[in-house]
PAZAPA-4460 file (N, C-alpha, C; in steps of 0.05 Angstrom, whole numbers, plus 32768, in hexadecimal, padded with zeros to 4 digits):
% residues 277
    n_x    n_y    n_z   ca_x   ca_y   ca_z    c_x    c_y    c_z   seq   type   mol
   85DE   8591   86AF   85F4   859F   86A6   8603   85A0   8693     1      M     A
   85F6   8598   8675   8608   859A   8660   85EF   85C3   865A     2      D     A
   85D6   85BE   8667   85CF   85DB   865A   85DE   85F8   8673     3      R     A
   85E6   85EA   8682   85F2   8602   8697   860E   8606   8690     4      T     A
   861C   85FC   867D   863C   85FD   866B   8634   8607   8652     5      K     A
   8612   8601   8649   860D   8610   8634   8608   862B   8638     6      D     A
   85FB   8639   8653   85F3   865D   865D   861B   8662   8662     7      Q     A
   8622   8654   866C   8642   865D   867E   8647   8667   8661     8      S     A
   8656   8652   8652   8666   8667   8632   864E   8674   8622     9      Y     A
   8640   8674   8621   8623   868A   8618   8622   869E   8628    10      L     A
   8632   869F   8639   8634   86BA   8654   8653   86C6   8652    11      L     A
   8661   86AB   8646   8681   86BC   863E   867F   86CB   8622    12      I     A
   866C   86BF   8610   866F   86C4   85F6   866B   86E6   8601    13      V     A
   864E   86E6   860B   8640   86FF   860F   8647   871F   8618    14      D     A
   8663   870C   8633   866F   871A   863E   8687   872C   8636    15      G     A
   8691   8717   861B   86A6   871F   85FF   869E   8739   85FA    16      I     A
   8683   8737   85EB   867D   8748   85DC   866E   8759   85EA    17      L     A
   8669   8769   8602   8653   8776   860D   867C   8779   8617    18      I     A
   8688   8779   8623   86A5   877B   8629   86B8   8788   860B    19      S     A
   86B1   878B   85F9   86B4   879B   85E0   86A1   87AB   85DE    20      G     A
   868C   87B3   85E0   867D   87C3   85E1   8674   87DC   85F7    21      M     A
   867A   87CF   860B   8684   87E4   861A   86A2   87F4   8616    22      I     A
   86BD   87E9   8610   86D5   87EB   860C   86D9   87FE   85F8    23      A     A
   86BE   87F7   85EA   86B6   880E   85C8   86A9   882D   85D9    24      F     A
   8688   882B   85E7   867C   8848   85EC   8690   8851   8605    25      L     A
   86A8   883D   861A   86B1   884C   8632   86C3   8850   8629    26      Y     A
   86D5   8854   860E   86ED   8852   860D   8700   886B   8615    27      Y     A
   86EE   8883   861A   86FA   889E   861B   86FF   88A0   8645    28      G     A
   86DA   8891   8647   86DA   8898   8665   86EF   8886   8670    29      N     A
   86F6   8871   8668   8709   885F   8675   8721   8867   8677    30      L     A
   8732   8873   865E   874B   8885   8668   874A   889D   8673    31      K     A
   8737   88AA   867A   8731   88B7   8681   8735   88B0   86A7    32      W     A
   8729   88A1   86AD   8729   8886   86C4   8740   888D   86D2    33      L     A
   8751   887F   86BB   876C   8873   86B8   8783   888A   86BE    34      W     A
   877D   889F   86B4   878A   88B2   86BB   877C   88C7   86D9    35      G     A
   876D   88C2   86DA   8768   88C9   86F7   8778   88BD   8715    36      R     A
   8774   88A1   870A   8783   8886   871D   87A8   888C   871B    37      W     A
   87AE   8894   8709   87C5   889E   870F   87CB   88B9   8713    38      M     A
   87C6   88C7   870E   87CD   88E5   8713   87BC   88F8   8731    39      E     A
   87A2   88EC   873B   879C   88EB   8750   87A3   88DE   8771    40      N     A
   87B1   88DE   8784   87B6   88D0   8798   87A7   88CC   87A5    41      P     A
   8787   88DD   879A   8771   88CD   87AE   8766   88B2   87A9    42      D     A
   876F   88B0   8788   8766   8895   877E   8774   8880   876D    43      Y     A
   8788   8884   8778   87A4   8870   877A   8793   885A   877D    44      S     A
   8786   8851   8788   8777   8839   8792   8763   8822   8779    45      H     A
   876A   8838   8768   8754   883A   874E   8756   8822   8745    46      G     A
   876A   8818   873D   876D   87FE   8723   876C   87E6   8737    47      P     A
   8771   87E5   8751   8768   87D2   8761   8749   87C6   875E    48      L     A
   873C   87DA   875E   8719   87E0   8763   870E   87C8   8752    49      I     A
   870A   87C5   872C   870D   87B6   871F   871B   8793   872C    50      P     A
   872B   8799   872E   8740   877F   8734   8730   876B   8750    51      L     A
   872A   877E   875D   8718   8774   876F   8704   8768   876E    52      I     A
   86F0   877A   875E   86D9   876D   8756   86DB   874E   8740    53      S     A
   86F6   874C   872C   86F3   873A   871A   86F6   8724   8739    54      L     A
   870D   8725   873C   8715   8712   8757   8705   8703   8764    55      F     A
   86E7   8719   876A   86D7   8710   8778   86C5   86FC   876A    56      I     A
   86BD   870F   8756   86B0   86FC   873F   86BE   86D9   8736    57      V     A
   86DC   86DE   8737   86E7   86C2   872F   86DE   86B6   8745    58      Y     A
   86DE   86B9   8761   86D7   86A9   8778   86B7   8699   8774    59      Q     A
   86A5   86A7   8764   869A   86A6   875D   868A   8696   8752    60      K     A
   869B   8689   873C   8697   8681   8726   8697   8661   8726    61      R     A
   8693   8654   873F   8680   8639   8739   865A   8641   8742    62      N     A
   8657   8652   8750   863F   865A   875D   8631   8660   873F    63      Q     A
   8644   866E   872C   8637   8681   8716   8627   866F   8705    64      I     A
   863F   8658   86FF   863B   864A   86F6   8621   862F   86F9    65      R     A
   8615   8631   8715   8600   861E   871A   85E8   8633   870D    66      E     A
   85EB   864C   8711   85CE   8658   870D   85C2   864E   86F8    67      I     A
   85AE   8652   86EF   8594   8648   86D9   8596   8673   86D8    68      D     A
   85A8   8672   86B7   85A7   868B   86B6   8589   868B   86AA    69      V     A
   857C   86A4   86B6   8558   86B1   86AE   8560   86CC   86A9    70      R     A
   855E   86D5   8690   855C   86F3   8688   854E   86FD   869C    71      G     A
   8544   8719   869A   8538   8721   86B0   8535   873B   86A1    72      S     A
   8521   873D   869A   8517   8764   868A   8515   8778   86A0    73      I     A
   851E   8779   86BE   8528   8795   86C5   853F   879C   86B6    74      I     A
   8550   878D   86B1   8570   8795   86A2   8563   87A6   868C    75      G     A
   8556   87AF   8682   854F   87B7   8672   854D   87D5   867A    76      I     A
   853D   87E1   868E   853E   87EF   869C   8556   87F7   86AA    77      Y     A
   8562   87F8   86B4   8586   87F7   86B9   8592   87F5   86A4    78      F     A
   858E   87F4   8692   859F   87FF   8679   858E   8809   866B    79      I     A
   857C   881C   8669   856E   8834   8662   857F   8842   8677    80      L     A
   857C   883A   8693   8581   885B   869C   85A1   885D   8698    81      L     A
   85A5   884C   868E   85C9   8848   868E   85D7   885A   8675    82      A     A
   85B8   885A   865D   85BC   8869   8647   85B8   8880   864A    83      V     A
   85A2   8889   8657   859C   889A   8659   85B4   88B7   866A    84      L     A
   85C8   88A6   867A   85DB   88AE   8694   85F1   88B4   867D    85      I     A
   85F8   88A7   866B   8602   88A4   8653   8609   88B8   864B    86      Y     A
   85EC   88C9   863A   85EC   88D2   8625   85EB   88F1   8636    87      I     A
   85E1   88F0   864B   85E2   890F   865B   8600   8906   866E    88      V     A
   8613   8904   866D   8627   8901   8678   8635   8907   8663    89      S     A
   8636   88F1   8646   8642   8901   862B   863D   891B   862C    90      M     A
   8621   8922   8621   8623   8948   8622   862B   895A   8631    91      R     A
   8625   894F   864C   863C   8963   866A   8654   8961   8670    92      A     A
   8663   8951   865A   8680   8947   8662   867E   893A   867D    93      Q     A
   866B   892C   8690   8676   892A   86A3   8681   8904   86AE    94      V     A
   86A2   8906   86A6   869B   88EF   86AC   869A   88DC   86C0    95      N     A
   8694   88EF   86DC   8698   88D8   86F4   867B   88C9   86F3    96      F     A
   8665   88D9   86E3   864A   88CF   86DA   864C   88B7   86C9    97      A     A
   865A   88BB   86B2   8662   88AF   86A5   8666   8890   86A4    98      L     A
   867B   8892   86B9   8688   8876   86C8   866A   886C   86DD    99      S     A
   8655   887D   86DF   8642   886A   86EC   8639   8868   86D6   100      Y     A
   862A   8870   86CE   861D   8864   86B4   862A   884B   86A9   101      S     A
   8647   883D   86A3   8647   882C   86A8   8646   8814   86B9   102      L     A
   8644   881D   86D5   8645   880E   86E7   8620   8804   86DE   103      I     A
   8610   881B   86E5   85FD   8809   86D8   85F0   87F9   86C8   104      V     A
   8606   87FB   86B4   8603   87F9   8692   860A   87D7   869F   105      L     A
   861B   87D6   86A9   8626   87B1   86B0   8609   87A3   86CF   106      L     A
   85F9   87B9   86D4   85F0   87B0   86ED   85D9   87A5   86D7   107      C     A
   85D4   87B4   86CA   85B5   87AC   86B8   85BB   8797   86A0   108      G     A
   85D3   8794   8690   85DF   877B   8684   85D9   8759   868F   109      I     A
   85E2   8765   86A4   85EB   874C   86B6   85CB   8744   86BC   110      V     A
   85B9   8755   86C6   859B   8750   86CB   858B   873E   86B1   111      L     A
   859A   8750   869B   8587   8748   8680   8591   872B   866E   112      F     A
   85B1   872A   8672   85B0   8715   866D   85B0   86FB   8683   113      L     A
   85C2   8702   86A0   85B9   86EE   86B7   85AA   86E7   86C0   114      G     A
   858F   86FD   86C7   857E   86FB   86DB   858C   8708   86FD   115      G     A
   856C   8704   8706   8575   870E   8729   8581   86FB   8738   116      K     A
   8586   86E2   872F   8598   86D3   873F   85B7   86D0   8732   117      Q     A
   85C7   86DE   871B   85E3   86E5   8713   85DD   8703   8725   118      L     A
   85C9   8710   871C   85D0   8729   8731   85D1   8727   8748   119      F     A
   85C1   8720   8757   85C9   871D   8766   85EF   8711   8778   120      F     A
   85EF   86FF   8770   860C   86F4   8767   861C   8707   8765   121      K     A
   8613   871E   8758   8632   8735   8753   862F   8748   874E   122      L     A
   8626   874D   8765   8608   8765   876C   8622   8782   8777   123      A     A
   863D   876A   878D   8641   8777   8797   865C   8777   878F   124      F     A
   8663   876E   877B   8684   876D   8765   867D   8787   8757   125      P     A
   865E   8787   8741   865F   87A3   8737   865F   87B4   873E   126      I     A
   8646   87B6   8758   8644   87D4   876C   8666   87DE   8774   127      C     A
   8674   87C4   8781   868B   87D8   8787   8697   87E2   877E   128      F     A
   8699   87DF   875F   86A4   87F2   8746   86AC   8810   874C   129      L     A
   868C   8816   8754   868A   8834   8767   86A2   8846   876C   130      F     A
   86B7   882F   877D   86CE   8845   878C   86DD   8845   8775   131      F     A
   86DE   8837   875B   86FB   883F   8750   86E9   885D   8743   132      M     A
   86D3   886A   873E   86C9   8887   8732   86DA   8892   8742   133      V     A
   86E1   88B2   873A   86E5   88BB   8750   86D0   88D3   8756   134      P     A
   86C5   88DD   876E   86B0   88E4   8772   86AF   8900   876B   135      F     A
   86A2   8911   875C   8696   8928   875B   86AC   893D   876A   136      W     A
   86C1   8940   875D   86CD   895C   8768   86C3   8970   877B   137      T     A
   86AE   8980   8775   86A8   898A   878F   86A1   8981   87AB   138      G     A
   869C   8969   87AA   8689   8954   87BA   86A1   894A   87CB   139      A     A
   86BB   8948   87BC   86CD   8947   87C2   86E5   895B   87CF   140      I     A
   86D9   896D   87C6   86F0   8988   87D4   86E1   898E   87EE   141      I     A
   86C7   8990   87EC   86B8   899D   8805   86B9   897B   881B   142      K     A
   86BE   8967   881F   86CA   8950   8828   86E2   8955   8835   143      L     A
   86F3   895B   8816   8713   895E   882F   8718   8977   8839   144      S     A
   8709   8992   883B   870C   89AA   8843   86FD   899F   8864   145      N     A
   86DD   898C   8862   86DD   898F   887D   86E9   897D   8893   146      A     A
   86F6   8965   887B   8700   894E   888F   8726   8968   88A3   147      L     A
   8726   897D   8883   8740   898B   8891   8742   8994   88AB   148      K     A
   8723   89A2   88AB   8724   89B8   88C4   8713   899D   88E2   149      V     A
   870D   8981   88D9   86FE   8973   88EB   8727   8975   88FF   150      L     A
   8737   8966   88E1   8750   8958   88F1   875E   8975   88FA   151      S     A
   875A   8985   88FB   8766   899A   8906   875E   89A3   891E   152      S     A
   8747   899F   8923   8735   89B0   893B   873C   8992   8955   153      I     A
   873C   8972   8948   8744   895E   894D   875F   8961   8961   154      A     A
   8777   8967   8958   8791   8966   894F   8799   897B   8966   155      T     A
   878C   8992   895E   878B   89A8   8974   8780   899A   898C   156      H     A
   8772   8994   8992   876D   8992   89B6   8779   8977   89B3   157      G     A
   8780   896A   89AC   8798   8949   89B7   87B3   8957   89BD   158      I     A
   87BC   8973   89A3   87D0   897D   89AC   87DC   8990   89CA   159      V     A
   87BE   899C   89CC   87B6   89AA   89DF   87BC   8993   8A00   160      D     A
   87B0   897A   89F3   87A6   896B   8A0D   87CC   895D   8A15   161      L     A
   87D6   895A   8A06   87F9   8954   8A09   8809   8976   8A17   162      L     A
   87F3   8981   8A16   8807   8999   8A1F   881E   89B2   8A1A   163      G     A
   8817   89A1   89F9   882F   89BB   89E2   8811   89CE   89E1   164      Y     A
   8826   89E9   89DA   8816   89FC   89D2   8807   89FF   89C1   165      P     A
   87F8   8A02   89B4   87E6   8A02   8997   87CF   8A19   8997   166      V     A
   87CF   8A25   8981   87B9   8A2E   897A   87AD   8A2F   8963   167      F     A
   879A   8A24   895B   8790   8A1B   893F   877C   8A3B   8939   168      R     A
   877F   8A42   891D   8776   8A4C   8910   8764   8A45   88EC   169      D     A
   874C   8A3B   88E8   874F   8A30   88D5   8758   8A11   88D8   170      G     A
   876A   8A03   88BC   8774   89F3   88B7   8790   89FB   88C3   171      V     A
   879D   8A10   88D5   87BB   8A0F   88D7   87BC   8A08   88F5   172      V     A
   87CE   8A01   88FC   87D7   89FF   891A   87EC   8A11   891D   173      L     A
   87ED   8A29   892F   8807   8A2E   892E   880C   8A2F   894D   174      Y     A
   8824   8A1D   894C   883C   8A14   8969   8857   8A2A   896A   175      M     A
   8861   8A2A   897F   8872   8A31   898C   8887   8A25   8979   176      S     A
   888D   8A16   896E   88A2   8A0B   895C   88A6   8A1A   892F   177      K     A
   8887   8A1E   893A   8884   8A1C   891E   885F   8A22   891B   178      G     A
   885D   8A1C   8901   883C   8A20   88F5   8832   89FD   88DC   179      T     A
   881D   89FE   88EB   8824   89DD   88DA   87FB   89E0   88D1   180      L     A
   8800   89DA   88B5   87E9   89DF   88A9   87E1   89C0   889B   181      E     A
   87B7   89B7   88A3   87B9   899C   889D   87B0   89A4   8873   182      V     A
   87BB   8998   8872   87BC   89A5   8851   87AA   8983   8848   183      A     A
   87A6   8992   8825   8792   8980   8814   879D   8962   8822   184      D     A
   87B7   895C   8815   87C5   893B   8819   87C3   8935   8838   185      P     A
   87BC   894B   8848   87BA   8939   886D   8796   8944   8870   186      C     A
   8783   893A   885A   876B   893A   8864   875F   891E   8871   187      S     A
   8771   890F   8863   8761   88F2   8869   874F   88EE   885B   188      G     A
   8752   88FB   8845   873B   88EA   882E   8745   88D2   8814   189      I     A
   875A   88D4   881A   8765   88B9   8807   8763   88A0   881E   190      R     A
   8773   88A7   8837   8767   8885   8844   8743   8881   884A   191      S     A
   873F   889A   884C   871B   8890   8846   8713   888B   8832   192      L     A
   8715   888D   8824   8704   8881   8812   871D   8862   8804   193      I     A
   8733   885A   8803   8741   8850   8804   8733   8838   881F   194      A     A
   8730   8835   8832   8725   8823   8847   86FC   8826   8849   195      L     A
   86F4   8838   8840   86D9   8834   883F   86DB   881B   8823   196      L     A
   86E9   881F   8814   86E9   8802   87F9   86F3   87E4   8811   197      A     A
   870B   87EF   881C   870D   87D3   8826   8700   87C9   8840   198      L     A
   86E9   87E0   8849   86D4   87D3   8860   86BF   87CB   884F   199      G     A
   86BE   87D0   8839   86A7   87C3   8822   86A9   87AF   8820   200      S     A
   86C5   87A4   8819   86CF   8792   8810   86C7   8775   8825   201      V     A
   86D7   877C   8840   86D7   876D   8851   86B8   8769   8866   202      M     A
   86A8   877C   8860   868A   8772   8868   867A   876A   885B   203      A     A
   8693   8760   883C   867B   8747   882A   8681   873B   8832   204      Y     A
   8698   8732   883C   86AF   8719   883B   8698   8715   885D   205      Y     A
   8693   8723   886F   8697   871A   8886   8679   8717   888B   206      S     A
   8680   86F9   889C   8669   86E5   889D   8655   86F2   88B9   207      N     A
   8648   8705   88B2   8637   8714   88C6   861A   871E   88B4   208      T     A
   8606   872F   88C3   85F0   8736   88C0   85EE   8748   88B4   209      H     A
   85DB   875B   88A7   85E1   8771   8890   85E9   8787   88A0   210      I     A
   85D2   8787   88B2   85E5   87A0   88D4   85FE   87A5   88D7   211      A     A
   860E   8795   88D6   8625   8797   88E8   863D   8794   88C8   212      K     A
   8634   878C   88AE   8640   8797   88A0   8644   87B7   8895   213      K     A
   862C   87CC   889D   8622   87DC   8899   8635   87EF   88AD   214      V     A
   863F   87E1   88BD   8648   87EF   88D6   8665   87F3   88D5   215      I     A
   866E   87D6   88BF   8688   87D5   88C2   8697   87DF   88B1   216      L     A
   8682   87DF   8894   8688   8807   8885   8693   881B   8888   217      V     A
   8673   881C   889A   8674   8842   88AC   868A   8848   88B9   218      A     A
   8692   8828   88C2   86A9   8831   88D5   86C8   8836   88CC   219      L     A
   86D1   883C   88B7   86E7   883C   889F   86E9   8862   88A5   220      A     A
   86C1   8860   88AB   86CB   8889   88B0   86DC   8895   88C7   221      I     A
   86D0   8887   88D7   86E6   8893   88F8   8701   8886   88F8   222      P     A
   8705   886B   88EB   871A   886E   88F4   872C   8873   88E4   223      I     A
   8723   887B   88C7   873A   888A   88B0   8737   88A4   88CA   224      A     A
   8727   88AF   88C5   8736   88CC   88DF   8735   88C5   88F1   225      F     A
   8735   88BE   8902   874B   88B8   8914   8761   88B6   8910   226      I     A
   876A   88A1   8904   8784   88A2   88F9   879B   88B4   88ED   227      G     A
   8780   88BA   88DD   878F   88DF   88C8   879C   88E9   88E6   228      N     A
   8789   88F5   88F5   8785   8901   8909   87A2   88FC   8920   229      T     A
   87A8   88E5   8924   87C0   88D7   892A   87DF   88E5   891E   230      L     A
   87D1   88DA   8904   87EF   88E5   88EC   87F7   890A   88FA   231      R     A
   87E1   8913   88EA   87E8   892F   88F1   87F2   8933   8916   232      I     A
   87E0   8925   8926   87F2   892E   8944   8810   892F   8941   233      V     A
   8813   891E   8935   882F   890B   8936   8842   891D   892A   234      F     A
   883A   8930   890E   8843   894B   88FD   884A   8959   891B   235      F     A
   8831   8962   892B   883B   8975   893C   8852   8976   894F   236      A     A
   884A   8955   8959   8856   895B   8971   8880   8957   8968   237      V     A
   887F   894E   8954   8895   894B   893B   889A   8964   893C   238      V     A
   888B   897D   8937   8894   8996   8932   889B   89A6   8953   239      L     A
   888F   899F   895C   8890   89AD   897F   88AB   8997   898A   240      E     A
   88B0   8988   8982   88CC   898A   8994   88E5   897B   8984   241      N     A
   88DE   8981   8963   88FB   897F   8952   88FD   89A0   8949   242      K     A
   88EA   89AB   8945   88E3   89C1   8930   88E6   89C1   8917   243      G     A
   88D8   8999   890B   88D4   8996   88FA   88C4   8995   88EB   244      V     A
   88BA   89A4   88D4   889D   89A9   88C1   889E   8991   88B3   245      I     A
   8886   897A   88B1   888C   895D   88A1   887D   8964   8893   246      I     A
   887A   8976   887A   8869   896D   8863   8867   8967   8849   247      T     A
   8886   894F   884B   888B   8947   8835   889B   892D   883B   248      E     A
   88AF   891D   8829   88C9   8914   882D   88C0   8902   8835   249      G     A
   88D1   88E0   8841   88D1   88C1   884C   88C0   88C3   8858   250      P     A
   88BE   88D2   8871   88AC   88CE   888F   8898   88E0   8888   251      L     A
   8890   88EA   887A   8874   88F4   8870   8866   88D9   8862   252      H     A
   886B   88CA   8854   8864   88B6   8840   8864   889C   8853   253      T     A
   8884   889D   8860   886F   8882   8879   885E   8887   8886   254      L     A
   8865   88A2   8898   884B   88A6   88A9   882B   88A0   889D   255      S     A
   882A   88AC   8884   8818   889C   8871   880E   888A   8876   256      G     A
   8823   8876   8870   881E   8855   8873   881B   884D   8887   257      M     A
   8822   8855   88A0   881C   8848   88B7   880A   8845   88C8   258      A     A
   87FB   8868   88BF   87E9   886C   88C6   87CD   885F   88B6   259      V     A
   87CE   8854   889E   87BA   8851   8892   87B7   882E   889A   260      F     A
   87D8   881C   88A4   87D6   8808   889C   87C6   8804   88BA   261      A     A
   87C2   8815   88CB   87C2   881C   88EA   879C   8821   88E5   262      F     A
   8799   8825   88D4   8777   8826   88CC   876E   880C   88C2   263      A     A
   8782   8809   88B8   8775   87E7   88A5   8775   87D8   88B5   264      L     A
   8781   87CD   88CE   878C   87C7   88DF   8775   87C2   88F2   265      A     A
   8764   87D8   88FA   8756   87E2   8911   8740   87DB   88FD   266      V     A
   873F   87D6   88E8   8722   87D3   88D1   8721   87B8   88CF   267      L     A
   8736   87A2   88D2   873A   8787   88CE   872C   877A   88EB   268      I     A
   8740   8787   88FA   8732   877D   8917   8713   8789   891C   269      L     A
   8708   879D   890E   86F4   879D   8919   86E4   8787   890C   270      S     A
   86E9   8783   88F9   86DF   8776   88E6   86D1   8755   88FE   271      S     A
   86EE   8753   88F9   86F5   8734   8905   86DC   873C   8920   272      K     A
   86E4   874C   893A   86CC   874E   8943   86B4   873E   893D   273      W     A
   86A8   8759   892B   8686   8754   8927   8684   8739   891B   274      M     A
   868F   8737   890D   868E   8717   8905   8686   86F8   8927   275      S     A
   869D   86FB   893B   8697   86F6   8942   8683   8700   895C   276      R     A
   8677   8719   895B   866B   871C   8976   864D   8717   8968   277      A     A
***
């Protein structure tokens, strides 16, 4: 038992020293991350991700204390990979890749100092950190544009079924009382990213096998899409009945919150259903 305590103390000391080293090496990147979280609404959930990871680690503290720490040489390969990504990212000034190198570095450090047992205990909270990193802008733009087109097609079909006159041209819906454009804020990309993160946490805690966990995370995609489409349909119905185009203001914000709450509720129900099935 004393040996286990000694190992825990050594890990704490190593953790403090490593944290200082990481803060020094990644100061610029961490500053960039914070800026993106504060400035880009698509990543306003960013600060919550490391807090959730730390909470999961905290929950496992008793299990971690019982692990017989045996460092693994495999960790060196992860560290070398992280260093390679770091050097290339610094030279190319690609911050999102630099953030990935930090996560790979954490994997390598845990493996090298703590061994495979500790790594598998901490694998999820470490890998969960990928959700805090803004994706490549080019990929996000393409995904956002695709979601806008799909949402406008789905909205056109539903509004037409409801009996309202509507004509679609790309992401613009022409109705008798006005024009409704599916703009970037209505693409659904924000709720999609957030729901994928929440779905991953639910899958991690769900008491079911790996296949159902993967399905649960994947369900976040259609749930987010359906929720966002219903929101646009609501805007179209309001436009046709009231002649009001909702592009901003309290109703626009509240509708977004309501749709996200709906999508989250469906995801939670799906998780409970899969755990029982």
